[in-house]
N, CA and C atoms of all chains as a GROMACS GRO file, in nm:
protein
  594
    1MET      N    1  -2.850   0.854   0.188
    1MET     CA    2  -2.768   0.722   0.161
    1MET      C    3  -2.781   0.623   0.145
    2SER      N    4  -2.914   0.551   0.260
    2SER     CA    5  -2.989   0.459   0.286
    2SER      C    6  -3.078   0.465   0.174
    3GLU      N    7  -3.220   0.619   0.213
    3GLU     CA    8  -3.300   0.698   0.115
    3GLU      C    9  -3.263   0.625  -0.068
    4GLN      N   10  -3.199   0.668  -0.091
    4GLN     CA   11  -3.145   0.685  -0.242
    4GLN      C   12  -3.089   0.561  -0.288
    5THR      N   13  -3.062   0.420  -0.190
    5THR     CA   14  -2.994   0.291  -0.263
    5THR      C   15  -3.175   0.263  -0.302
    6GLU      N   16  -3.255   0.316  -0.135
    6GLU     CA   17  -3.364   0.221  -0.236
    6GLU      C   18  -3.456   0.256  -0.301
    7THR      N   19  -3.466   0.416  -0.383
    7THR     CA   20  -3.582   0.494  -0.459
    7THR      C   21  -3.466   0.447  -0.611
    8THR      N   22  -3.371   0.384  -0.627
    8THR     CA   23  -3.240   0.385  -0.700
    8THR      C   24  -3.213   0.236  -0.814
    9THR      N   25  -3.214   0.131  -0.898
    9THR     CA   26  -3.194   0.041  -0.866
    9THR      C   27  -3.057   0.002  -0.935
   10THR      N   28  -2.985   0.064  -1.008
   10THR     CA   29  -2.852   0.072  -0.993
   10THR      C   30  -2.768   0.046  -0.859
   11VAL      N   31  -2.639  -0.054  -0.872
   11VAL     CA   32  -2.614  -0.102  -0.749
   11VAL      C   33  -2.468  -0.026  -0.823
   12LEU      N   34  -2.383   0.104  -0.704
   12LEU     CA   35  -2.298   0.152  -0.691
   12LEU      C   36  -2.126   0.073  -0.699
   13PRO      N   37  -2.066   0.071  -0.738
   13PRO     CA   38  -1.987  -0.009  -0.755
   13PRO      C   39  -1.947  -0.007  -0.613
   14LEU      N   40  -1.874   0.077  -0.503
   14LEU     CA   41  -1.854   0.033  -0.395
   14LEU      C   42  -1.946  -0.023  -0.276
   15GLU      N   43  -2.051  -0.057  -0.299
   15GLU     CA   44  -2.204  -0.079  -0.224
   15GLU      C   45  -2.100  -0.223  -0.273
   16ILE      N   46  -2.088  -0.260  -0.366
   16ILE     CA   47  -2.054  -0.458  -0.377
   16ILE      C   48  -1.974  -0.471  -0.274
   17ILE      N   49  -1.849  -0.340  -0.305
   17ILE     CA   50  -1.700  -0.340  -0.233
   17ILE      C   51  -1.742  -0.379  -0.062
   18ASP      N   52  -1.885  -0.287  -0.020
   18ASP     CA   53  -1.942  -0.245   0.110
   18ASP      C   54  -1.967  -0.354   0.129
   19LYS      N   55  -1.973  -0.476   0.073
   19LYS     CA   56  -2.087  -0.644   0.101
   19LYS      C   57  -2.008  -0.691   0.066
   20CYS      N   58  -1.874  -0.678   0.110
   20CYS     CA   59  -1.733  -0.816   0.108
   20CYS      C   60  -1.706  -0.782   0.282
   21ILE      N   61  -1.753  -0.638   0.327
   21ILE     CA   62  -1.688  -0.642   0.448
   21ILE      C   63  -1.684  -0.796   0.535
   22GLY      N   64  -1.584  -0.797   0.604
   22GLY     CA   65  -1.596  -0.914   0.714
   22GLY      C   66  -1.530  -1.036   0.666
   23SER      N   67  -1.562  -1.061   0.485
   23SER     CA   68  -1.533  -1.155   0.424
   23SER      C   69  -1.370  -1.169   0.317
   24GLN      N   70  -1.271  -1.221   0.318
   24GLN     CA   71  -1.181  -1.259   0.212
   24GLN      C   72  -1.146  -1.168   0.073
   25ILE      N   73  -1.090  -1.115   0.015
   25ILE     CA   74  -1.086  -1.044  -0.089
   25ILE      C   75  -0.921  -1.004  -0.174
   26HIS      N   76  -0.941  -1.078  -0.275
   26HIS     CA   77  -0.788  -1.065  -0.347
   26HIS      C   78  -0.842  -0.919  -0.389
   27VAL      N   79  -0.664  -0.855  -0.379
   27VAL     CA   80  -0.641  -0.694  -0.443
   27VAL      C   81  -0.551  -0.727  -0.538
   28ILE      N   82  -0.543  -0.690  -0.653
   28ILE     CA   83  -0.477  -0.638  -0.769
   28ILE      C   84  -0.394  -0.520  -0.748
   29MET      N   85  -0.275  -0.502  -0.753
   29MET     CA   86  -0.194  -0.380  -0.795
   29MET      C   87  -0.215  -0.350  -0.988
   30SER      N   88  -0.223  -0.199  -0.976
   30SER     CA   89  -0.191  -0.157  -1.093
   30SER      C   90  -0.069  -0.190  -1.169
   31SER      N   91   0.002  -0.167  -1.066
   31SER     CA   92   0.124  -0.234  -1.172
   31SER      C   93   0.175  -0.410  -1.230
   32GLN      N   94   0.107  -0.477  -1.138
   32GLN     CA   95   0.085  -0.565  -1.201
   32GLN      C   96   0.222  -0.688  -1.095
   33ASP      N   97   0.296  -0.587  -0.971
   33ASP     CA   98   0.351  -0.682  -0.961
   33ASP      C   99   0.294  -0.647  -0.824
   34LYS      N  100   0.218  -0.625  -0.763
   34LYS     CA  101   0.183  -0.710  -0.592
   34LYS      C  102   0.025  -0.773  -0.594
   35GLU      N  103   0.018  -0.859  -0.535
   35GLU     CA  104  -0.118  -0.894  -0.496
   35GLU      C  105  -0.122  -0.966  -0.413
   36PHE      N  106  -0.229  -0.851  -0.354
   36PHE     CA  107  -0.307  -0.931  -0.189
   36PHE      C  108  -0.412  -0.996  -0.132
   37VAL      N  109  -0.415  -1.045  -0.029
   37VAL     CA  110  -0.556  -1.153   0.038
   37VAL      C  111  -0.558  -1.146   0.174
   38GLY      N  112  -0.655  -1.086   0.173
   38GLY     CA  113  -0.650  -1.083   0.330
   38GLY      C  114  -0.812  -1.014   0.319
   39LYS      N  115  -0.872  -1.086   0.480
   39LYS     CA  116  -1.013  -1.004   0.556
   39LYS      C  117  -0.998  -0.837   0.538
   40LEU      N  118  -1.128  -0.807   0.437
   40LEU     CA  119  -1.135  -0.665   0.417
   40LEU      C  120  -1.252  -0.594   0.528
   41VAL      N  121  -1.164  -0.510   0.645
   41VAL     CA  122  -1.194  -0.505   0.789
   41VAL      C  123  -1.294  -0.372   0.712
   42GLY      N  124  -1.264  -0.226   0.592
   42GLY     CA  125  -1.276  -0.096   0.610
   42GLY      C  126  -1.214  -0.057   0.473
   43PHE      N  127  -1.230   0.083   0.418
   43PHE     CA  128  -1.208   0.108   0.335
   43PHE      C  129  -1.327   0.240   0.290
   44ASP      N  130  -1.244   0.313   0.218
   44ASP     CA  131  -1.304   0.403   0.168
   44ASP      C  132  -1.352   0.459   0.036
   45ASP      N  133  -1.398   0.588   0.008
   45ASP     CA  134  -1.424   0.661  -0.112
   45ASP      C  135  -1.264   0.620  -0.186
   46PHE      N  136  -1.163   0.653  -0.174
   46PHE     CA  137  -1.038   0.681  -0.230
   46PHE      C  138  -0.983   0.504  -0.232
   47VAL      N  139  -1.084   0.386  -0.224
   47VAL     CA  140  -1.071   0.232  -0.150
   47VAL      C  141  -0.892   0.267  -0.076
   48ASN      N  142  -0.855   0.323  -0.028
   48ASN     CA  143  -0.712   0.268   0.094
   48ASN      C  144  -0.857   0.125   0.149
   49MET      N  145  -0.773   0.055   0.225
   49MET     CA  146  -0.827  -0.034   0.300
   49MET      C  147  -0.764  -0.036   0.458
   50VAL      N  148  -0.853  -0.157   0.524
   50VAL     CA  149  -0.806  -0.195   0.666
   50VAL      C  150  -0.787  -0.325   0.596
   51LEU      N  151  -0.686  -0.445   0.592
   51LEU     CA  152  -0.702  -0.580   0.587
   51LEU      C  153  -0.672  -0.615   0.716
   52GLU      N  154  -0.722  -0.742   0.713
   52GLU     CA  155  -0.679  -0.875   0.843
   52GLU      C  156  -0.550  -0.978   0.731
   53ASP      N  157  -0.558  -1.052   0.880
   53ASP     CA  158  -0.447  -1.155   0.822
   53ASP      C  159  -0.411  -1.165   0.638
   54VAL      N  160  -0.286  -1.100   0.599
   54VAL     CA  161  -0.300  -1.053   0.476
   54VAL      C  162  -0.136  -1.110   0.418
   55THR      N  163  -0.185  -1.215   0.339
   55THR     CA  164  -0.059  -1.258   0.259
   55THR      C  165  -0.013  -1.146   0.160
   56GLU      N  166   0.126  -1.167   0.140
   56GLU     CA  167   0.105  -1.064   0.005
   56GLU      C  168   0.174  -1.134  -0.131
   57TYR      N  169   0.126  -1.102  -0.264
   57TYR     CA  170   0.177  -1.134  -0.358
   57TYR      C  171   0.318  -1.176  -0.424
   58ALA      N  172   0.396  -1.219  -0.508
   58ALA     CA  173   0.464  -1.115  -0.594
   58ALA      C  174   0.402  -1.166  -0.722
   59SER      N  175   0.449  -1.096  -0.800
   59SER     CA  176   0.370  -1.131  -0.991
   59SER      C  177   0.392  -1.184  -1.008
   60ASN      N  178   0.510  -1.312  -0.939
   60ASN     CA  179   0.490  -1.460  -1.009
   60ASN      C  180   0.405  -1.601  -0.956
   61GLY      N  181   0.342  -1.492  -0.840
   61GLY     CA  182   0.199  -1.619  -0.768
   61GLY      C  183   0.305  -1.638  -0.633
   62GLU      N  184   0.459  -1.586  -0.648
   62GLU     CA  185   0.582  -1.591  -0.498
   62GLU      C  186   0.471  -1.546  -0.393
   63LYS      N  187   0.440  -1.657  -0.267
   63LYS     CA  188   0.405  -1.553  -0.140
   63LYS      C  189   0.579  -1.434  -0.094
   64VAL      N  190   0.546  -1.339  -0.057
   64VAL     CA  191   0.682  -1.313  -0.008
   64VAL      C  192   0.578  -1.228   0.126
   65THR      N  193   0.525  -1.199   0.241
   65THR     CA  194   0.504  -1.199   0.309
   65THR      C  195   0.347  -1.231   0.384
   66THR      N  196   0.338  -1.238   0.478
   66THR     CA  197   0.211  -1.204   0.581
   66THR      C  198   0.210  -1.127   0.638
   67ARG      N  199   0.102  -1.025   0.730
   67ARG     CA  200   0.055  -0.919   0.807
   67ARG      C  201  -0.012  -0.949   0.914
   68SER      N  202  -0.028  -0.931   1.021
   68SER     CA  203  -0.182  -0.920   1.066
   68SER      C  204  -0.235  -0.802   1.025
   69LYS      N  205  -0.215  -0.744   0.999
   69LYS     CA  206  -0.316  -0.645   1.027
   69LYS      C  207  -0.242  -0.478   0.950
   70MET      N  208  -0.312  -0.436   0.833
   70MET     CA  209  -0.266  -0.336   0.742
   70MET      C  210  -0.380  -0.209   0.705
   71LEU      N  211  -0.291  -0.109   0.635
   71LEU     CA  212  -0.408  -0.015   0.594
   71LEU      C  213  -0.286  -0.022   0.467
   72LEU      N  214  -0.436  -0.062   0.339
   72LEU     CA  215  -0.369  -0.075   0.226
   72LEU      C  216  -0.372   0.106   0.145
   73ASN      N  217  -0.255   0.174   0.071
   73ASN     CA  218  -0.314   0.274   0.048
   73ASN      C  219  -0.384   0.224  -0.159
   74GLY      N  220  -0.491   0.290  -0.138
   74GLY     CA  221  -0.560   0.230  -0.243
   74GLY      C  222  -0.560   0.307  -0.378
   75ASN      N  223  -0.413   0.436  -0.412
   75ASN     CA  224  -0.446   0.493  -0.488
   75ASN      C  225  -0.352   0.395  -0.643
   76HIS      N  226  -0.289   0.285  -0.650
   76HIS     CA  227  -0.249   0.209  -0.679
   76HIS      C  228  -0.290   0.028  -0.761
   77ILE      N  229  -0.459   0.065  -0.642
   77ILE     CA  230  -0.501  -0.056  -0.656
   77ILE      C  231  -0.625  -0.065  -0.816
   78ALA      N  232  -0.552  -0.233  -0.910
   78ALA     CA  233  -0.698  -0.237  -1.041
   78ALA      C  234  -0.722  -0.297  -0.956
   79MET      N  235  -0.784  -0.457  -0.909
   79MET     CA  236  -0.911  -0.469  -0.957
   79MET      C  237  -0.895  -0.541  -0.787
   80LEU      N  238  -1.028  -0.554  -0.789
   80LEU     CA  239  -1.058  -0.641  -0.652
   80LEU      C  240  -1.154  -0.742  -0.692
   81VAL      N  241  -1.140  -0.869  -0.626
   81VAL     CA  242  -1.196  -0.989  -0.671
   81VAL      C  243  -1.277  -1.036  -0.487
   82PRO      N  244  -1.436  -1.028  -0.481
   82PRO     CA  245  -1.451  -1.072  -0.317
   82PRO      C  246  -1.453  -1.230  -0.341
   83GLY      N  247  -1.384  -1.291  -0.274
   83GLY     CA  248  -1.395  -1.398  -0.229
   83GLY      C  249  -1.277  -1.457  -0.290
   84GLY      N  250  -1.225  -1.364  -0.316
   84GLY     CA  251  -1.053  -1.397  -0.407
   84GLY      C  252  -0.969  -1.541  -0.325
   85ALA      N  253  -0.900  -1.610  -0.385
   85ALA     CA  254  -0.817  -1.703  -0.258
   85ALA      C  255  -0.694  -1.702  -0.268
   86GLY      N  256  -0.659  -1.591  -0.383
   86GLY     CA  257  -0.539  -1.563  -0.430
   86GLY      C  258  -0.483  -1.642  -0.551
   87PRO      N  259  -0.379  -1.537  -0.577
   87PRO     CA  260  -0.261  -1.638  -0.758
   87PRO      C  261  -0.295  -1.763  -0.811
   88GLN      N  262  -0.255  -1.825  -0.693
   88GLN     CA  263  -0.246  -1.956  -0.735
   88GLN      C  264  -0.331  -2.057  -0.776
   89MET      N  265  -0.573   2.208   1.415
   89MET     CA  266  -0.532   2.116   1.349
   89MET      C  267  -0.620   2.095   1.258
   90ASN      N  268  -0.664   2.093   1.086
   90ASN     CA  269  -0.778   1.994   1.026
   90ASN      C  270  -0.671   1.810   1.035
   91LEU      N  271  -0.804   1.790   1.092
   91LEU     CA  272  -0.810   1.656   1.064
   91LEU      C  273  -0.837   1.590   0.966
   92ARG      N  274  -0.950   1.650   0.907
   92ARG     CA  275  -1.057   1.584   0.764
   92ARG      C  276  -0.936   1.649   0.683
   93VAL      N  277  -0.858   1.558   0.590
   93VAL     CA  278  -0.810   1.557   0.504
   93VAL      C  279  -0.791   1.452   0.442
   94GLY      N  280  -0.755   1.483   0.368
   94GLY     CA  281  -0.686   1.348   0.289
   94GLY      C  282  -0.820   1.190   0.311
   95SER      N  283  -0.760   1.109   0.314
   95SER     CA  284  -0.832   0.989   0.273
   95SER      C  285  -0.936   1.019   0.441
   96PRO      N  286  -1.137   0.963   0.354
   96PRO     CA  287  -1.230   0.962   0.499
   96PRO      C  288  -1.158   0.853   0.604
   97LEU      N  289  -1.145   0.789   0.543
   97LEU     CA  290  -1.116   0.639   0.657
   97LEU      C  291  -1.018   0.690   0.772
   98ILE      N  292  -0.859   0.733   0.731
   98ILE     CA  293  -0.820   0.755   0.785
   98ILE      C  294  -0.830   0.889   0.920
   99SER      N  295  -0.912   0.983   0.827
   99SER     CA  296  -0.967   1.092   0.899
   99SER      C  297  -1.032   1.032   1.047
  100TYR      N  298  -1.160   0.928   0.980
  100TYR     CA  299  -1.214   0.837   1.086
  100TYR      C  300  -1.179   0.807   1.172
  101LEU      N  301  -1.083   0.730   1.107
  101LEU     CA  302  -0.938   0.652   1.214
  101LEU      C  303  -0.925   0.711   1.317
  102ILE      N  304  -0.840   0.849   1.334
  102ILE     CA  305  -0.751   0.954   1.385
  102ILE      C  306  -0.863   1.002   1.482
  103ALA      N  307  -0.985   0.965   1.410
  103ALA     CA  308  -1.068   1.089   1.547
  103ALA      C  309  -1.150   1.007   1.636
  104ALA      N  310  -1.158   0.798   1.577
  104ALA     CA  311  -1.180   0.825   1.691
  104ALA      C  312  -1.063   0.722   1.778
  105TYR      N  313  -0.949   0.775   1.729
  105TYR     CA  314  -0.832   0.755   1.836
  105TYR      C  315  -0.793   0.885   1.914
  106VAL      N  316  -0.814   0.975   1.862
  106VAL     CA  317  -0.736   1.082   1.922
  106VAL      C  318  -0.786   1.164   1.980
  107PRO      N  319  -0.812   1.151   2.155
  107PRO     CA  320  -0.902   1.173   2.210
  107PRO      C  321  -0.929   1.379   2.253
  108GLY      N  322  -1.070   1.355   2.301
  108GLY     CA  323  -1.098   1.500   2.254
  108GLY      C  324  -1.143   1.514   2.106
  109GLN      N  325  -1.073   1.411   2.038
  109GLN     CA  326  -1.155   1.404   1.886
  109GLN      C  327  -1.215   1.396   1.790
  110THR      N  328  -1.361   1.354   1.846
  110THR     CA  329  -1.530   1.323   1.837
  110THR      C  330  -1.580   1.383   1.802
  111GLY      N  331  -1.520   1.496   1.697
  111GLY     CA  332  -1.576   1.560   1.667
  111GLY      C  333  -1.689   1.551   1.483
  112LYS      N  334  -1.668   1.590   1.389
  112LYS     CA  335  -1.837   1.563   1.262
  112LYS      C  336  -1.783   1.411   1.221
  113SER      N  337  -1.667   1.440   1.172
  113SER     CA  338  -1.558   1.264   1.127
  113SER      C  339  -1.625   1.168   1.150
  114LEU      N  340  -1.573   1.200   1.300
  114LEU     CA  341  -1.692   1.023   1.360
  114LEU      C  342  -1.805   1.073   1.372
  115LYS      N  343  -1.913   1.157   1.267
  115LYS     CA  344  -2.046   1.068   1.227
  115LYS      C  345  -2.057   1.086   1.107
  116GLU      N  346  -2.008   1.070   0.998
  116GLU     CA  347  -1.927   1.052   0.880
  116GLU      C  348  -1.914   0.925   0.820
  117LYS      N  349  -2.020   0.826   0.893
  117LYS     CA  350  -1.965   0.693   0.834
  117LYS      C  351  -2.031   0.629   0.702
  118ARG      N  352  -1.943   0.669   0.553
  118ARG     CA  353  -2.010   0.601   0.415
  118ARG      C  354  -2.004   0.470   0.404
  119PHE      N  355  -1.874   0.371   0.495
  119PHE     CA  356  -1.883   0.246   0.435
  119PHE      C  357  -1.978   0.179   0.547
  120SER      N  358  -1.951   0.099   0.565
  120SER     CA  359  -2.014  -0.048   0.692
  120SER      C  360  -1.854  -0.040   0.778
  121GLY      N  361  -1.761  -0.006   0.691
  121GLY     CA  362  -1.635  -0.041   0.795
  121GLY      C  363  -1.562   0.021   0.814
  122TYR      N  364  -1.597   0.154   0.819
  122TYR     CA  365  -1.561   0.232   0.946
  122TYR      C  366  -1.533   0.172   1.097
  123GLY      N  367  -1.700   0.190   1.131
  123GLY     CA  368  -1.648   0.129   1.260
  123GLY      C  369  -1.538   0.033   1.278
  124ARG      N  370  -1.599  -0.110   1.194
  124ARG     CA  371  -1.529  -0.234   1.221
  124ARG      C  372  -1.313  -0.192   1.285
  125SER      N  373  -1.290  -0.064   1.150
  125SER     CA  374  -1.157  -0.061   1.164
  125SER      C  375  -1.114   0.047   1.259
  126ALA      N  376  -1.218   0.103   1.341
  126ALA     CA  377  -1.170   0.211   1.475
  126ALA      C  378  -1.104   0.197   1.534
  127ASN      N  379  -1.064   0.034   1.533
  127ASN     CA  380  -0.946  -0.024   1.702
  127ASN      C  381  -0.810  -0.012   1.560
  128PHE      N  382  -0.794   0.038   1.494
  128PHE     CA  383  -0.704   0.011   1.361
  128PHE      C  384  -0.582   0.012   1.459
  129LEU      N  385  -0.599   0.189   1.429
  129LEU     CA  386  -0.468   0.284   1.494
  129LEU      C  387  -0.445   0.292   1.613
  130SER      N  388  -0.504   0.221   1.754
  130SER     CA  389  -0.496   0.216   1.826
  130SER      C  390  -0.384   0.105   1.881
  131GLY      N  391  -0.404   0.025   1.767
  131GLY     CA  392  -0.357  -0.124   1.743
  131GLY      C  393  -0.186  -0.120   1.740
  132ILE      N  394  -0.187   0.009   1.633
  132ILE     CA  395  -0.045  -0.034   1.601
  132ILE      C  396   0.053   0.124   1.638
  133THR      N  397  -0.020   0.173   1.716
  133THR     CA  398  -0.003   0.381   1.736
  133THR      C  399   0.096   0.303   1.832
  134ASN      N  400   0.206   0.341   1.822
  134ASN     CA  401   0.336   0.320   1.958
  134ASN      C  402   0.355   0.155   2.001
  135SER      N  403   0.401   0.075   1.834
  135SER     CA  404   0.359  -0.040   1.870
  135SER      C  405   0.485  -0.090   1.742
  136ALA      N  406   0.560  -0.188   1.707
  136ALA     CA  407   0.656  -0.216   1.601
  136ALA      C  408   0.541  -0.232   1.438
  137VAL      N  409   0.568  -0.124   1.370
  137VAL     CA  410   0.522  -0.155   1.243
  137VAL      C  411   0.603  -0.138   1.135
  138VAL      N  412   0.557  -0.132   0.987
  138VAL     CA  413   0.633  -0.185   0.880
  138VAL      C  414   0.574  -0.088   0.756
  139VAL      N  415   0.669  -0.012   0.691
  139VAL     CA  416   0.594   0.075   0.559
  139VAL      C  417   0.660   0.056   0.499
  140LYS      N  418   0.584  -0.045   0.377
  140LYS     CA  419   0.631  -0.039   0.255
  140LYS      C  420   0.592   0.086   0.091
  141LEU      N  421   0.667   0.067   0.052
  141LEU     CA  422   0.681   0.248   0.008
  141LEU      C  423   0.623   0.119  -0.149
  142HIS      N  424   0.613   0.235  -0.274
  142HIS     CA  425   0.591   0.166  -0.406
  142HIS      C  426   0.734   0.115  -0.377
  143SER      N  427   0.826   0.169  -0.442
  143SER     CA  428   1.015   0.148  -0.504
  143SER      C  429   1.041   0.000  -0.398
  144GLY      N  430   0.974  -0.088  -0.264
  144GLY     CA  431   0.984  -0.196  -0.255
  144GLY      C  432   1.036  -0.166  -0.123
  145ILE      N  433   1.065  -0.066  -0.086
  145ILE     CA  434   1.177  -0.042   0.035
  145ILE      C  435   1.046  -0.074   0.139
  146THR      N  436   1.165  -0.068   0.246
  146THR     CA  437   1.002  -0.129   0.406
  146THR      C  438   1.132  -0.048   0.504
  147TYR      N  439   1.063   0.007   0.597
  147TYR     CA  440   1.118   0.062   0.675
  147TYR      C  441   1.027   0.069   0.763
  148LYS      N  442   1.079  -0.069   0.904
  148LYS     CA  443   1.032  -0.082   1.013
  148LYS      C  444   1.106  -0.013   1.150
  149GLY      N  445   1.021  -0.005   1.213
  149GLY     CA  446   1.029   0.125   1.344
  149GLY      C  447   0.867   0.143   1.434
  150THR      N  448   0.860   0.220   1.507
  150THR     CA  449   0.741   0.256   1.580
  150THR      C  450   0.709   0.351   1.514
  151LEU      N  451   0.535   0.328   1.549
  151LEU     CA  452   0.448   0.469   1.472
  151LEU      C  453   0.458   0.578   1.536
  152GLN      N  454   0.478   0.655   1.517
  152GLN     CA  455   0.470   0.806   1.655
  152GLN      C  456   0.321   0.850   1.549
  153SER      N  457   0.309   0.900   1.442
  153SER     CA  458   0.189   0.968   1.426
  153SER      C  459   0.161   0.920   1.224
  154ILE      N  460   0.066   0.964   1.199
  154ILE     CA  461  -0.008   0.956   1.058
  154ILE      C  462  -0.102   1.045   1.076
  155ASP      N  463  -0.131   1.051   0.894
  155ASP     CA  464  -0.254   1.185   0.874
  155ASP      C  465  -0.358   1.098   0.774
  156GLY      N  466  -0.420   1.205   0.698
  156GLY     CA  467  -0.512   1.162   0.609
  156GLY      C  468  -0.496   1.159   0.457
  157TYR      N  469  -0.265   1.188   0.479
  157TYR     CA  470  -0.254   1.183   0.352
  157TYR      C  471  -0.161   1.084   0.349
  158MET      N  472  -0.125   0.959   0.454
  158MET     CA  473  -0.103   0.875   0.450
  158MET      C  474   0.086   0.901   0.523
  159ASN      N  475   0.092   1.024   0.507
  159ASN     CA  476   0.215   1.076   0.548
  159ASN      C  477   0.209   1.003   0.667
  160ILE      N  478   0.334   0.965   0.808
  160ILE     CA  479   0.378   0.837   0.841
  160ILE      C  480   0.530   0.887   0.912
  161VAL      N  481   0.463   0.955   1.033
  161VAL     CA  482   0.660   0.999   1.139
  161VAL      C  483   0.659   0.852   1.209
  162LEU      N  484   0.770   0.817   1.246
  162LEU     CA  485   0.812   0.693   1.249
  162LEU      C  486   0.935   0.704   1.356
  163GLU      N  487   0.898   0.686   1.546
  163GLU     CA  488   0.956   0.759   1.591
  163GLU      C  489   1.100   0.752   1.598
  164GLY      N  490   1.210   0.792   1.624
  164GLY     CA  491   1.418   0.824   1.650
  164GLY      C  492   1.392   0.732   1.701
  165ARG      N  493   1.522   0.665   1.679
  165ARG     CA  494   1.613   0.547   1.800
  165ARG      C  495   1.629   0.424   1.753
  166ASP      N  496   1.541   0.396   1.705
  166ASP     CA  497   1.630   0.261   1.547
  166ASP      C  498   1.514   0.253   1.454
  167VAL      N  499   1.469   0.327   1.349
  167VAL     CA  500   1.434   0.301   1.236
  167VAL      C  501   1.556   0.234   1.085
  168GLN      N  502   1.460   0.125   1.132
  168GLN     CA  503   1.564   0.047   1.006
  168GLN      C  504   1.529   0.047   0.815
  169GLU      N  505   1.650   0.094   0.731
  169GLU     CA  506   1.555   0.044   0.560
  169GLU      C  507   1.587  -0.102   0.586
  170CYS      N  508   1.472  -0.176   0.517
  170CYS     CA  509   1.555  -0.302   0.431
  170CYS      C  510   1.466  -0.291   0.300
  171VAL      N  511   1.558  -0.330   0.260
  171VAL     CA  512   1.490  -0.368   0.070
  171VAL      C  513   1.524  -0.534   0.043
  172GLY      N  514   1.442  -0.534  -0.028
  172GLY     CA  515   1.416  -0.761  -0.100
  172GLY      C  516   1.426  -0.833  -0.032
  173LYS      N  517   1.363  -0.923  -0.041
  173LYS     CA  518   1.315  -1.090   0.043
  173LYS      C  519   1.344  -1.067   0.100
  174ASP      N  520   1.456  -1.072   0.150
  174ASP     CA  521   1.526  -1.114   0.252
  174ASP      C  522   1.528  -0.978   0.365
  175SER      N  523   1.440  -0.890   0.350
  175SER     CA  524   1.471  -0.791   0.432
  175SER      C  525   1.591  -0.761   0.509
  176LYS      N  526   1.696  -0.722   0.400
  176LYS     CA  527   1.844  -0.680   0.482
  176LYS      C  528   1.822  -0.542   0.492
  177VAL      N  529   1.916  -0.492   0.631
  177VAL     CA  530   1.904  -0.402   0.661
  177VAL      C  531   1.985  -0.372   0.622
  178VAL      N  532   1.954  -0.193   0.515
  178VAL     CA  533   2.075  -0.162   0.467
  178VAL      C  534   2.105   0.016   0.487
  179ASN      N  535   1.974   0.019   0.600
  179ASN     CA  536   2.023   0.164   0.645
  179ASN      C  537   1.962   0.133   0.827
  180SER      N  538   2.000   0.236   0.846
  180SER     CA  539   1.936   0.257   0.985
  180SER      C  540   1.936   0.434   1.058
  181PHE      N  541   1.874   0.455   1.114
  181PHE     CA  542   1.821   0.555   1.195
  181PHE      C  543   1.772   0.588   1.311
  182LYS      N  544   1.848   0.768   1.386
  182LYS     CA  545   1.859   0.752   1.484
  182LYS      C  546   1.779   0.890   1.574
  183ASN      N  547   1.762   0.938   1.463
  183ASN     CA  548   1.631   1.072   1.404
  183ASN      C  549   1.504   1.008   1.423
  184ASP      N  550   1.376   1.104   1.416
  184ASP     CA  551   1.219   1.061   1.357
  184ASP      C  552   1.320   1.054   1.161
  185VAL      N  553   1.199   0.956   1.137
  185VAL     CA  554   1.193   0.951   0.986
  185VAL      C  555   1.015   1.015   0.988
  186PHE      N  556   1.004   1.034   0.864
  186PHE     CA  557   0.944   1.164   0.784
  186PHE      C  558   0.876   1.063   0.660
  187ILE      N  559   0.809   1.027   0.666
  187ILE     CA  560   0.788   0.917   0.481
  187ILE      C  561   0.672   0.996   0.478
  188ARG      N  562   0.662   1.057   0.306
  188ARG     CA  563   0.564   1.178   0.246
  188ARG      C  564   0.467   1.055   0.194
  189GLY      N  565   0.377   1.062   0.185
  189GLY     CA  566   0.205   0.980   0.202
  189GLY      C  567   0.253   0.902   0.027
  190ASN      N  568   0.223   0.987  -0.069
  190ASN     CA  569   0.239   0.923  -0.200
  190ASN      C  570   0.331   0.812  -0.256
  191ASN      N  571   0.429   0.763  -0.134
  191ASN     CA  572   0.497   0.679  -0.186
  191ASN      C  573   0.484   0.581  -0.108
  192VAL      N  574   0.369   0.596   0.008
  192VAL     CA  575   0.336   0.418   0.055
  192VAL      C  576   0.205   0.365   0.041
  193LEU      N  577   0.278   0.249  -0.022
  193LEU     CA  578   0.173   0.139  -0.053
  193LEU      C  579   0.081   0.052   0.051
  194TYR      N  580   0.177   0.071   0.171
  194TYR     CA  581   0.111  -0.030   0.305
  194TYR      C  582   0.195   0.007   0.442
  195ILE      N  583   0.106   0.060   0.505
  195ILE     CA  584   0.115   0.045   0.664
  195ILE      C  585   0.093  -0.114   0.736
  196GLY      N  586   0.165  -0.202   0.800
  196GLY     CA  587   0.168  -0.263   0.907
  196GLY      C  588   0.183  -0.295   0.993
  197ILE      N  589   0.125  -0.414   1.066
  197ILE     CA  590   0.128  -0.468   1.202
  197ILE      C  591   0.330  -0.536   1.180
  198ASP      N  592   0.419  -0.575   1.254
  198ASP     CA  593   0.524  -0.587   1.203
  198ASP      C  594   0.560  -0.734   1.264
   0.00000   0.00000   0.00000
């Protein structure tokens, strides 16, 4: 894996996400009815994610709930915004 | 039991949590976050969790088991089915509840 990244100049999309680990990330779901903002702890090839101190927003930007820790299913994720502060 | 099905991350988390399951999957760290997430399952197993489905229905209960497909078993006794923003309880179950993974949006600490 590390050899591969050294010999190629392209940056894989998931490598960008890998760099966000430990920092804030804004997650937008594909049905556009939910958004999440929290600290990215880990993720995999399916973009399932472990998040910490998460705030869940409805489509109108209204806060729904907060969770201290969650495992988010990657199936319906549309977009990730590294460092994004949320819908407001 | 084949633990290496579905999500690599969840398989890793299971291997990190279940005693004796220190096989291949613990070595296969594709991304740097795997190690940081390793205590996730120990943090939520046998504690109060909330499982939200894509449909918006929320199940609150005690996590008994999870697999790489995000299939989830909540322990019987007091599993509550909640709907809406105010989490109104519409149903409760005395037996174990199995939730098929494809419906799960997230599982988190209650």
